[in-house]
C-alpha positions as a Python dict, from the first residue, in 0.01 Angstrom:
ca = {
    (1, 'M'): (0, 0, 0),
    (2, 'H'): (-353, -107, -72),
    (3, 'L'): (-587, 135, -167),
    (4, 'K'): (-983, 85, -84),
    (5, 'T'): (-1247, 287, -226),
    (6, 'N'): (-1522, 395, -7),
    (7, 'I'): (-1802, 535, -229),
    (8, 'F'): (-1969, 705, 89),
    (9, 'K'): (-1735, 933, 83),
    (10, 'W'): (-1760, 1038, -259),
    (11, 'S'): (-1974, 1378, -290),
    (12, 'L'): (-2283, 1357, -352),
    (13, 'K'): (-2254, 1441, -768),
    (14, 'T'): (-2011, 1133, -790),
    (15, 'R'): (-2243, 905, -629),
    (16, 'L'): (-2571, 977, -810),
    (17, 'K'): (-2328, 938, -1115),
    (18, 'F'): (-2206, 590, -1007),
    (19, 'L'): (-2550, 454, -930),
    (20, 'G'): (-2689, 589, -1264),
    (21, 'V'): (-2415, 405, -1419),
    (22, 'L'): (-2477, 89, -1205),
    (23, 'A'): (-2849, 82, -1287),
    (24, 'V'): (-2783, 114, -1673),
    (25, 'V'): (-2592, -195, -1680),
    (26, 'I'): (-2818, -389, -1438),
    (27, 'S'): (-3096, -337, -1665),
    (28, 'L'): (-2873, -355, -1963),
    (29, 'L'): (-2786, -694, -1843),
    (30, 'A'): (-3184, -799, -1740),
    (31, 'F'): (-3279, -685, -2087),
    (32, 'M'): (-3024, -907, -2292),
    (33, 'S'): (-3101, -1213, -2088),
    (34, 'S'): (-3470, -1163, -2157),
    (35, 'D'): (-3692, -1296, -2475),
    (36, 'A'): (-3711, -939, -2598),
    (37, 'G'): (-3317, -896, -2559),
    (38, 'R'): (-3218, -1230, -2769),
    (39, 'A'): (-3448, -1114, -3045),
    (40, 'T'): (-3262, -784, -3061),
    (41, 'M'): (-2948, -988, -3065),
    (42, 'H'): (-3094, -1185, -3372),
    (43, 'W'): (-3191, -896, -3549),
    (44, 'M'): (-2820, -744, -3517),
    (45, 'K'): (-2679, -1014, -3660),
    (46, 'D'): (-2922, -1016, -3893),
    (47, 'V'): (-2842, -667, -4024),
    (48, 'G'): (-2491, -738, -4001),
    (49, 'D'): (-2511, -1040, -4253),
    (50, 'T'): (-2738, -784, -4462),
    (51, 'V'): (-2481, -493, -4458),
    (52, 'E'): (-2171, -801, -4534),
    (53, 'S'): (-2389, -893, -4844),
    (54, 'K'): (-2472, -579, -4948),
    (55, 'A'): (-2114, -424, -4960),
    (56, 'Q'): (-2010, -759, -5119),
    (57, 'L'): (-1761, -854, -4885),
    (58, 'R'): (-1647, -1195, -4993),
    (59, 'V'): (-1339, -1317, -5109),
    (60, 'A'): (-1269, -1234, -5482),
    (61, 'Q'): (-875, -1284, -5490),
    (62, 'I'): (-650, -1478, -5296),
    (63, 'N'): (-266, -1329, -5323),
    (64, 'I'): (38, -1543, -5253),
    (65, 'L'): (333, -1407, -5146),
    (66, 'W'): (665, -1629, -5158),
    (67, 'A'): (934, -1513, -4891),
    (68, 'Q'): (1148, -1708, -5163),
    (69, 'E'): (1104, -1886, -5523),
    (70, 'A'): (891, -2153, -5417),
    (71, 'H'): (1078, -2490, -5597),
    (72, 'Y'): (833, -2785, -5433),
    (73, 'T'): (484, -2593, -5325),
    (74, 'S'): (235, -2450, -5611),
    (75, 'G'): (-42, -2214, -5556),
    (76, 'A'): (-292, -2486, -5630),
    (77, 'D'): (-143, -2671, -5333),
    (78, 'I'): (-198, -2365, -5096),
    (79, 'E'): (-569, -2331, -5270),
    (80, 'Q'): (-644, -2713, -5198),
    (81, 'A'): (-506, -2686, -4833),
    (82, 'I'): (-701, -2348, -4726),
    (83, 'G'): (-1045, -2512, -4903),
    (84, 'L'): (-1187, -2159, -4996),
    (85, 'T'): (-1346, -2043, -5321),
    (86, 'Q'): (-1420, -1706, -5477),
    (87, 'G'): (-1775, -1563, -5286),
    (88, 'D'): (-1686, -1708, -4925),
    (89, 'S'): (-1764, -1464, -4669),
    (90, 'I'): (-1452, -1264, -4567),
    (91, 'F'): (-1560, -1207, -4239),
    (92, 'H'): (-1618, -1573, -4149),
    (93, 'I'): (-1287, -1693, -4256),
    (94, 'D'): (-1089, -1818, -4011),
    (95, 'L'): (-721, -1706, -4040),
    (96, 'D'): (-540, -1924, -3790),
    (97, 'V'): (-727, -2206, -3898),
    (98, 'I'): (-628, -2148, -4274),
    (99, 'R'): (-280, -2089, -4148),
    (100, 'Q'): (-223, -2433, -3964),
    (101, 'R'): (-376, -2603, -4250),
    (102, 'I'): (-109, -2461, -4510),
    (103, 'E'): (174, -2536, -4267),
    (104, 'Q'): (68, -2888, -4244),
    (105, 'L'): (152, -2902, -4624),
    (106, 'P'): (515, -3094, -4632),
    (107, 'W'): (735, -2835, -4787),
    (108, 'V'): (597, -2528, -4581),
    (109, 'R'): (811, -2401, -4305),
    (110, 'T'): (611, -2085, -4218),
    (111, 'C'): (302, -1895, -4381),
    (112, 'V'): (125, -1565, -4253),
    (113, 'V'): (-201, -1510, -4370),
    (114, 'E'): (-404, -1154, -4386),
    (115, 'R'): (-723, -1032, -4421),
    (116, 'Y'): (-763, -695, -4626),
    (117, 'L'): (-1096, -523, -4670),
    (118, 'P'): (-1325, -546, -4897),
    (119, 'D'): (-1236, -886, -5092),
    (120, 'T'): (-867, -986, -5073),
    (121, 'L'): (-675, -1252, -4871),
    (122, 'Y'): (-308, -1244, -4866),
    (123, 'I'): (-87, -1584, -4780),
    (124, 'S'): (279, -1530, -4707),
    (125, 'I'): (494, -1838, -4720),
    (126, 'Q'): (827, -1951, -4665),
    (127, 'E'): (981, -2269, -4779),
    (128, 'K'): (1169, -2572, -4602),
    (129, 'V'): (1489, -2599, -4780),
    (130, 'P'): (1644, -2922, -4869),
    (131, 'T'): (1987, -2980, -4739),
    (132, 'A'): (2069, -3331, -4783),
    (133, 'I'): (1887, -3678, -4886),
    (134, 'W'): (1888, -3962, -4590),
    (135, 'Q'): (1929, -4323, -4678),
    (136, 'N'): (1809, -4532, -4386),
    (137, 'N'): (1652, -4904, -4460),
    (138, 'K'): (1712, -4848, -4852),
    (139, 'K'): (1469, -4576, -4853),
    (140, 'Y'): (1562, -4243, -4928),
    (141, 'H'): (1388, -3918, -4760),
    (142, 'P'): (1508, -3551, -4836),
    (143, 'L'): (1599, -3357, -4511),
    (144, 'D'): (1567, -2979, -4443),
    (145, 'E'): (1749, -2699, -4292),
    (146, 'L'): (1687, -2814, -3968),
    (147, 'A'): (1779, -3182, -4051),
    (148, 'Q'): (1446, -3293, -4031),
    (149, 'P'): (1278, -3567, -4285),
    (150, 'I'): (1010, -3386, -4559),
    (151, 'Q'): (744, -3678, -4607),
    (152, 'T'): (734, -3606, -5022),
    (153, 'G'): (761, -3760, -5334),
    (154, 'K'): (915, -3457, -5480),
    (155, 'K'): (1249, -3534, -5729),
    (156, 'M'): (1559, -3359, -5515),
    (157, 'P'): (1857, -3177, -5678),
    (158, 'S'): (2137, -3461, -5731),
    (159, 'D'): (2391, -3248, -5599),
    (160, 'L'): (2268, -3276, -5237),
    (161, 'L'): (2462, -3452, -4990),
    (162, 'L'): (2415, -3819, -4909),
    (163, 'V'): (2372, -3889, -4508),
    (164, 'V'): (2373, -4278, -4379),
    (165, 'G'): (2255, -4444, -4116),
    (166, 'S'): (1976, -4475, -3881),
    (167, 'Q'): (2072, -4165, -3638),
    (168, 'A'): (2237, -3965, -3878),
    (169, 'P'): (2000, -3668, -3873),
    (170, 'E'): (2074, -3644, -3532),
    (171, 'K'): (2415, -3530, -3556),
    (172, 'L'): (2358, -3355, -3909),
    (173, 'L'): (2381, -3001, -3807),
    (174, 'E'): (2706, -3026, -3606),
    (175, 'L'): (2862, -3202, -3871),
    (176, 'L'): (2779, -2938, -4149),
    (177, 'Q'): (2892, -2649, -3884),
    (178, 'N'): (3205, -2821, -3868),
    (179, 'L'): (3238, -2869, -4233),
    (180, 'E'): (3159, -2520, -4299),
    (181, 'Q'): (3459, -2374, -4094),
    (182, 'T'): (3669, -2593, -4340),
    (183, 'P'): (3518, -2493, -4697),
    (184, 'D'): (3849, -2620, -4859),
    (185, 'I'): (3725, -2995, -4750),
    (186, 'Y'): (3346, -2959, -4754),
    (187, 'Q'): (3370, -2853, -5123),
    (188, 'Y'): (3459, -3249, -5227),
    (189, 'V'): (3220, -3402, -4964),
    (190, 'R'): (2947, -3598, -5130),
    (191, 'A'): (2836, -3846, -4841),
    (192, 'A'): (2871, -3894, -4487),
    (193, 'V'): (2803, -4221, -4304),
    (194, 'R'): (2725, -4269, -3944),
    (195, 'I'): (2937, -4525, -3780),
    (196, 'G'): (2797, -4658, -3494),
    (197, 'N'): (2615, -4319, -3371),
    (198, 'R'): (2960, -4239, -3233),
    (199, 'R'): (3156, -4085, -3562),
    (200, 'W'): (3150, -4035, -3914),
    (201, 'D'): (3284, -4194, -4259),
    (202, 'L'): (3293, -3886, -4528),
    (203, 'K'): (3359, -3981, -4892),
    (204, 'L'): (3493, -3721, -5110),
    (205, 'F'): (3474, -3677, -5481),
    (206, 'D'): (3230, -3924, -5587),
    (207, 'V'): (3007, -4166, -5354),
    (208, 'E'): (3101, -4465, -5493),
    (209, 'K'): (3422, -4471, -5583),
    (210, 'G'): (3584, -4164, -5381),
    (211, 'V'): (3816, -4134, -5072),
    (212, 'K'): (3677, -4223, -4736),
    (213, 'V'): (3758, -3990, -4477),
    (214, 'M'): (3730, -4166, -4154),
    (215, 'L'): (3711, -3902, -3884),
    (216, 'P'): (3734, -3944, -3503),
    (217, 'E'): (3396, -3922, -3218),
    (218, 'D'): (3249, -3600, -3231),
    (219, 'E'): (3423, -3420, -3015),
    (220, 'D'): (3713, -3416, -3238),
    (221, 'V'): (3582, -3374, -3596),
    (222, 'L'): (3649, -3004, -3598),
    (223, 'S'): (3994, -3040, -3532),
    (224, 'A'): (4045, -3368, -3753),
    (225, 'L'): (3891, -3134, -4026),
    (226, 'Q'): (4109, -2838, -3950),
    (227, 'R'): (4456, -3082, -3980),
    (228, 'L'): (4336, -3236, -4295),
    (229, 'S'): (4252, -2887, -4420),
    (230, 'K'): (4631, -2789, -4344),
    (231, 'A'): (4743, -3084, -4529),
    (232, 'E'): (4558, -3021, -4821),
    (233, 'R'): (4695, -2697, -4831),
    (234, 'E'): (5038, -2805, -4759),
    (235, 'E'): (5098, -3155, -4927),
    (236, 'K'): (4794, -3191, -5157),
    (237, 'I'): (4733, -3488, -4971),
    (238, 'L'): (4379, -3499, -5182),
    (239, 'K'): (4548, -3566, -5509),
    (240, 'R'): (4737, -3852, -5390),
    (241, 'K'): (4640, -4191, -5540),
    (242, 'V'): (4469, -4324, -5215),
    (243, 'S'): (4135, -4453, -5119),
    (244, 'A'): (4105, -4383, -4809),
    (245, 'I'): (4228, -4119, -4513),
    (246, 'D'): (4255, -4237, -4134),
    (247, 'M'): (4201, -3921, -3936),
    (248, 'R'): (4070, -4094, -3609),
    (249, 'Q'): (4437, -4074, -3420),
    (250, 'K'): (4486, -3709, -3315),
    (251, 'D'): (4866, -3684, -3405),
    (252, 'K'): (4868, -3910, -3726),
    (253, 'I'): (4717, -3911, -4060),
    (254, 'I'): (4715, -4251, -4234),
    (255, 'L'): (4709, -4280, -4552),
    (256, 'K'): (4587, -4598, -4709),
    (257, 'P'): (4710, -4647, -5095),
    (258, 'I'): (4443, -4773, -5357),
    (259, 'E'): (4629, -5087, -5422),
    (260, 'E'): (4615, -5176, -5090),
    (261, 'M'): (4271, -5154, -5085),
    (262, 'K'): (4180, -5371, -5371),
    (263, 'K'): (4395, -5652, -5250),
    (264, 'Q'): (4132, -5654, -4918),
    (265, 'V'): (3863, -5651, -5154),
    (266, 'K'): (4011, -5956, -5372),
    (267, 'G'): (4058, -6092, -4969),
    (268, 'K'): (3728, -6056, -4902),
    (269, 'K'): (3589, -6244, -5213),
    (270, 'K'): (3763, -6511, -5157),
}
């Protein structure tokens, strides 16, 4: 249903009020477009600046609040990114621009910037969390909790999972979700090597000399880990002297003794 308004059906009193308001609006628009109107606008701005100056509405302090303990971003990093100094006008600060500058820092996940009169900026920061080290083309990059590379020169904790392969980050979160469902296996995983972008080899206990677990293709990873977890509980399979455990067949677990691996290595050297 459409409603149409006909001002000629209004009462005389209502019509006079409407015409009076319309006349004021037209007069105001005409005045603001005139030289006198523009001069008035400049005067009002000058008055505002004077009030701001008299009230000393300038940045006196910048408070940084961390969502969790910061490990890789310092207060100096934040202050350098925002480019403010004490004494800058608190009204002339673009909060959105400051937020964008801070979120460009390599370790910042999210940032909230708030202005509190008369003189304080509050900046709330949440850092990215390193979850793995990605080895690709002989270079090492930390990966955050979303498996995205972090461009930084900071030294990383030595206990992070090593992930190897050019396309490894693309499937890392899926692998970690499966490993979290088998914590008795996950606790021993030190490295994950992506093979042909189809499956993973895991290294348990030690990156170089640990036991290699050959997992099947991605859709069968969880069931393979669950079978390995059951074998460990019932038969202590990880305590045996083996160099590799092949989980690629659904109905078999193939163990490769250390001696057999040594023979293969010697054969390759010849």
